[in-house]
Wavefront OBJ file of the C-alpha trace (Angstrom):
o trace
v 20.273 27.021 -18.457
v 23.364 26.589 -16.305
v 24.076 23.016 -15.278
v 23.176 22.180 -11.694
v 26.511 20.351 -11.465
v 28.272 23.716 -11.791
v 26.454 24.968 -8.700
v 27.218 21.757 -6.828
v 30.947 22.191 -7.507
v 30.742 25.910 -6.693
v 29.106 25.272 -3.308
v 31.668 22.638 -2.419
v 34.592 24.901 -3.305
v 33.080 27.866 -1.485
v 32.328 25.789 1.610
v 35.853 24.288 1.774
v 37.715 27.426 0.646
v 39.937 25.484 -1.729
v 39.690 24.023 -5.223
v 42.065 21.262 -4.155
v 39.974 20.200 -1.163
v 36.817 20.481 -3.287
v 38.374 18.164 -5.858
v 39.187 15.634 -3.121
v 35.668 15.853 -1.723
v 34.106 15.459 -5.180
v 36.604 12.755 -6.172
v 37.798 14.625 -9.251
v 40.875 16.631 -10.251
v 41.791 20.150 -9.168
v 42.014 21.222 -12.806
v 38.460 19.951 -13.428
v 37.171 22.070 -10.556
v 39.064 25.111 -11.827
v 37.713 24.685 -15.372
v 34.160 24.226 -14.085
v 34.351 27.403 -11.979
v 35.814 29.360 -14.881
v 32.931 28.201 -17.082
v 30.394 29.205 -14.387
v 31.952 32.669 -14.083
v 31.803 33.117 -17.871
v 28.134 32.139 -18.018
v 27.199 34.412 -15.105
v 29.380 37.262 -16.396
v 31.089 37.994 -13.090
v 33.899 36.784 -10.862
v 32.940 34.495 -8.006
v 36.321 33.792 -6.427
v 39.425 35.750 -5.509
v 42.591 33.684 -5.619
v 44.732 34.242 -2.516
v 47.932 32.768 -1.223
v 45.916 30.700 1.251
v 43.377 29.433 -1.264
v 40.248 31.149 -2.517
v 37.808 33.708 -1.162
v 34.366 34.647 -2.385
v 33.671 37.951 -4.072
v 30.547 39.904 -3.105
v 28.709 38.263 -6.020
v 30.092 34.883 -4.965
v 28.849 35.316 -1.387
v 25.354 36.194 -2.623
v 25.286 33.237 -4.994
v 26.528 30.917 -2.256
v 23.750 31.970 0.146
v 21.100 30.992 -2.386
v 22.807 28.068 -4.111
v 23.883 26.321 -0.896
v 20.321 26.429 0.434
v 19.065 24.913 -2.816
v 21.760 22.240 -2.817
v 20.956 21.351 0.788
v 17.283 20.965 -0.054
v 18.176 18.688 -2.949
v 20.524 16.650 -0.731
v 17.729 16.196 1.793
v 15.274 15.274 -0.946
v 17.725 12.723 -2.361
v 18.225 11.243 1.111
v 14.475 11.049 1.707
v 13.876 9.387 -1.652
v 16.707 6.937 -1.002
v 15.260 6.106 2.427
v 11.815 5.657 0.892
v 13.106 3.387 -1.868
v 14.950 1.349 0.752
v 11.780 1.377 2.911
v 13.679 3.076 5.724
v 10.980 5.727 5.896
v 7.543 6.583 4.532
v 3.965 6.959 5.701
v 0.993 4.672 5.066
v -2.493 6.155 5.443
v -5.099 3.622 6.544
v -8.844 3.705 7.068
v -9.997 1.016 9.516
v -12.941 0.068 11.685
v -12.518 -0.782 15.348
v -13.483 -4.416 14.770
v -10.898 -4.711 12.003
v -8.298 -3.073 14.236
v -8.864 -5.435 17.146
v -9.428 -8.644 15.154
v -6.533 -8.228 12.753
v -4.836 -4.916 12.116
v -3.074 -4.273 15.443
v -1.246 -7.594 15.243
v -0.416 -7.081 11.558
v 1.010 -3.631 12.267
v 3.235 -5.083 14.966
v 4.613 -7.751 12.634
v 5.150 -5.247 9.813
v 6.924 -2.830 12.169
v 9.452 -5.523 13.035
v 10.455 -5.665 9.362
v 10.159 -1.972 8.518
v 10.573 0.070 11.719
v 11.043 3.323 9.809
v 7.620 3.307 8.159
v 4.905 5.243 9.994
v 1.126 4.864 9.908
v -1.663 7.413 10.004
v -4.909 5.609 10.850
v -8.409 6.997 10.432
v -10.541 4.934 12.798
v -14.339 4.652 12.538
v -17.200 2.395 13.569
v -18.468 1.449 10.132
v -16.918 -0.148 7.080
v -18.688 2.500 5.008
v -16.591 5.258 6.597
v -13.335 3.446 5.804
v -14.475 2.700 2.251
v -15.520 6.309 1.624
v -12.158 7.568 2.899
v -10.480 5.268 0.381
v -12.810 6.369 -2.404
v -12.122 10.025 -1.565
v -8.369 9.412 -1.652
v -7.678 10.454 1.950
v -6.262 6.999 2.777
v -4.116 4.549 0.808
v -5.870 1.371 1.939
v -8.906 0.392 3.996
v -9.207 -2.514 6.448
v -12.818 -3.364 7.233
v -15.091 -6.315 8.058
v -17.775 -7.688 5.790
v -20.427 -7.050 4.697
v -18.966 -4.489 2.290
v -20.737 -2.522 -0.410
v -18.095 -1.976 -3.093
v -18.079 -1.023 -6.735
v -15.310 -0.536 -9.275
v -12.551 0.556 -8.901
v -12.674 -0.687 -5.294
v -12.096 -4.365 -4.586
v -11.681 -6.488 -1.484
v -9.162 -9.155 -0.480
v -9.831 -11.392 2.557
v -7.373 -11.134 5.418
v -8.911 -12.750 8.512
v -11.958 -14.955 8.946
v -13.932 -14.622 12.166
v -17.224 -15.785 13.623
v -19.628 -13.690 15.685
v -20.617 -15.694 18.790
v -23.360 -14.913 21.277
v -21.902 -14.825 24.780
v -23.351 -14.386 28.257
v -22.164 -14.075 31.831
v -22.598 -16.619 34.662
v -25.997 -15.289 35.758
v -27.447 -16.489 32.445
v -26.130 -20.041 32.887
v -29.635 -21.481 32.419
v -29.427 -20.514 28.728
v -26.588 -22.966 28.240
v -28.732 -26.110 28.550
v -29.712 -26.441 24.889
v -29.457 -24.626 21.554
v -31.839 -21.693 21.415
v -33.723 -19.871 18.682
v -33.145 -16.156 18.218
v -36.812 -15.618 18.992
v -36.306 -17.107 22.468
v -33.665 -14.508 23.263
v -35.958 -11.533 22.876
v -36.979 -11.756 26.524
v -33.373 -11.194 27.614
v -31.363 -7.953 27.562
v -29.163 -7.571 24.501
v -25.936 -5.587 24.315
v -25.237 -4.411 20.763
v -23.310 -1.667 19.022
v -25.273 1.407 17.990
v -27.054 1.792 14.668
v -24.833 2.756 11.759
v -22.005 0.426 12.724
v -21.117 -2.495 10.469
v -21.745 -5.077 13.214
v -25.180 -3.626 13.998
v -26.130 -3.668 10.308
v -24.968 -7.298 10.047
v -26.941 -8.439 13.088
v -30.095 -6.555 12.070
v -29.937 -8.291 8.682
v -29.540 -11.638 10.470
v -32.618 -10.999 12.608
v -34.658 -9.858 9.599
v -33.767 -13.067 7.770
v -35.704 -14.948 10.435
v -38.579 -12.480 10.614
v -37.351 -10.789 13.782
v -36.460 -7.260 14.830
v -33.292 -6.647 16.767
v -33.817 -4.464 19.819
v -30.824 -3.552 21.982
v -31.042 -2.673 25.674
v -27.499 -1.328 25.918
v -25.768 0.280 22.941
v -22.059 0.910 23.609
v -20.284 3.208 21.178
v -17.298 0.904 20.672
v -16.945 -2.848 20.265
v -14.371 -3.187 23.048
v -17.109 -2.400 25.601
v -19.444 -5.267 24.662
v -17.470 -8.044 26.355
v -16.889 -6.175 29.656
v -20.627 -5.417 29.839
v -21.417 -9.085 29.215
v -18.955 -10.084 31.936
v -20.916 -7.943 34.368
v -24.100 -9.897 33.509
v -25.781 -6.834 32.030
v -26.996 -8.776 29.003
v -26.126 -11.026 26.086
v -23.857 -9.843 23.317
v -22.429 -10.889 19.971
v -18.637 -10.742 19.980
v -16.081 -11.893 17.362
v -14.694 -15.255 18.432
v -11.143 -13.889 18.152
v -11.905 -11.310 20.838
v -13.974 -13.598 23.056
v -11.560 -16.536 23.079
v -9.661 -15.657 26.258
v -12.815 -14.896 28.254
v -14.440 -18.115 27.025
v -11.414 -20.230 27.912
v -11.196 -18.551 31.307
v -14.843 -19.275 32.090
v -15.691 -15.579 32.480
v -18.420 -15.944 29.841
v -19.944 -18.804 27.891
v -21.180 -19.147 24.315
v -24.871 -19.657 23.662
v -25.567 -22.209 20.946
v -28.132 -21.075 18.376
v -30.373 -23.012 16.014
v -30.002 -20.273 13.399
v -26.729 -20.173 11.521
v -24.731 -16.985 11.986
v -22.709 -16.460 8.774
v -18.946 -16.078 9.263
v -17.387 -12.771 8.337
v -14.051 -11.576 6.999
v -11.758 -8.710 7.804
v -10.852 -7.494 4.317
v -8.259 -5.321 2.702
v -9.977 -2.840 0.392
v -7.932 -1.290 -2.406
v -8.580 1.275 -5.107
v -7.393 -0.414 -8.296
v -7.015 2.953 -10.069
v -4.911 4.617 -7.401
v -1.100 4.348 -7.450
v 0.413 3.656 -4.046
v 3.500 5.060 -2.382
v 6.388 2.658 -1.977
v 5.596 2.333 1.736
v 1.912 1.578 1.080
v 2.865 -0.885 -1.661
v 5.167 -2.692 0.784
v 2.340 -2.936 3.329
v -0.034 -4.208 0.634
v 2.446 -6.948 -0.318
v 2.939 -7.815 3.350
v -0.815 -8.200 3.926
v -1.361 -10.165 0.716
v 1.475 -12.568 1.505
v 0.190 -13.278 5.000
v -3.562 -13.441 4.349
v -5.420 -16.747 3.989
v -6.976 -15.553 0.768
v -3.784 -14.128 -0.742
v -4.729 -12.095 -3.776
v -8.186 -13.612 -3.945
v -11.428 -11.807 -3.459
v -13.414 -9.312 -5.401
v -15.663 -6.350 -5.030
l 1 2 3 4 5 6 7 8 9 10 11 12 13 14 15 16 17 18 19 20 21 22 23 24 25 26 27 28 29 30 31 32 33 34 35 36 37 38 39 40 41 42 43 44 45 46 47 48 49 50 51 52 53 54 55 56 57 58 59 60 61 62 63 64 65 66 67 68 69 70 71 72 73 74 75 76 77 78 79 80 81 82 83 84 85 86 87 88 89 90 91 92 93 94 95 96 97 98 99 100 101 102 103 104 105 106 107 108 109 110 111 112 113 114 115 116 117 118 119 120 121 122 123 124 125 126 127 128 129 130 131 132 133 134 135 136 137 138 139 140 141 142 143 144 145 146 147 148 149 150 151 152 153 154 155 156 157 158 159 160 161 162 163 164 165 166 167 168 169 170 171 172 173 174 175 176 177 178 179 180 181 182 183 184 185 186 187 188 189 190 191 192 193 194 195 196 197 198 199 200 201 202 203 204 205 206 207 208 209 210 211 212 213 214 215 216 217 218 219 220 221 222 223 224 225 226 227 228 229 230 231 232 233 234 235 236 237 238 239 240 241 242 243 244 245 246 247 248 249 250 251 252 253 254 255 256 257 258 259 260 261 262 263 264 265 266 267 268 269 270 271 272 273 274 275 276 277 278 279 280 281 282 283 284 285 286 287 288 289 290 291 292 293 294 295 296 297 298 299 300 301 302 303 304
């Protein structure tokens, strides 16, 4: 097997048309280049260069070898550059699975902060309405990491790490101001229109479980497909709706909606990072994992 270094020297000499200039470019001696090319010619069994008064010229065999070898060397140079950029975190792609709630409550802001540190790293995000979709994408290996809200149904080798705590609050528009006089029971709300995400979403599953805990059945009058539509519908007095406190804060502070106090406790939830403990990560994904773990309230805590 002929040394790749021979081809590297050959391509440099052929490109520059001079052993002397090749030696300068490669930071070696002219005699070293000459000896290397003589050794390559011996191993190939043919002449590659014609010595002329103005330097060197390629033979027919040399021209053919240069066409192939230079393309290979260029590919290797590009590969080396890409690997160097990746190691330095100047490039790379992170594949994420995320729900809309996780995106809006946590991930969009985290991506912005990460991009300030590593502007060359790109993200490919698979966005769905349920944590189960994000988890299955991670289990199938189509994403590097998943960002999803609890409740999560995980089993080894998947595990979760808390990133952002949030509280679902029941909000209403001004036309329902009479409901703000005292804390209410969930059962008292069944006479009022409810705005809730469609079945199969993580938030809908969570709220249905909450209602069942108190012997009730959740029935929605309006079922928007995405969580970002719940608050605008509530603003228009079309019904009551559960919204993460992070997303409702501005509307609450601005008096556009108000929170309805409930007798029943609504458990807090977490936006979690879900990882596959058996799957090695790219350098870019590993950097994002470290970034999330360093900035999360739970750090490395949590479990499946």
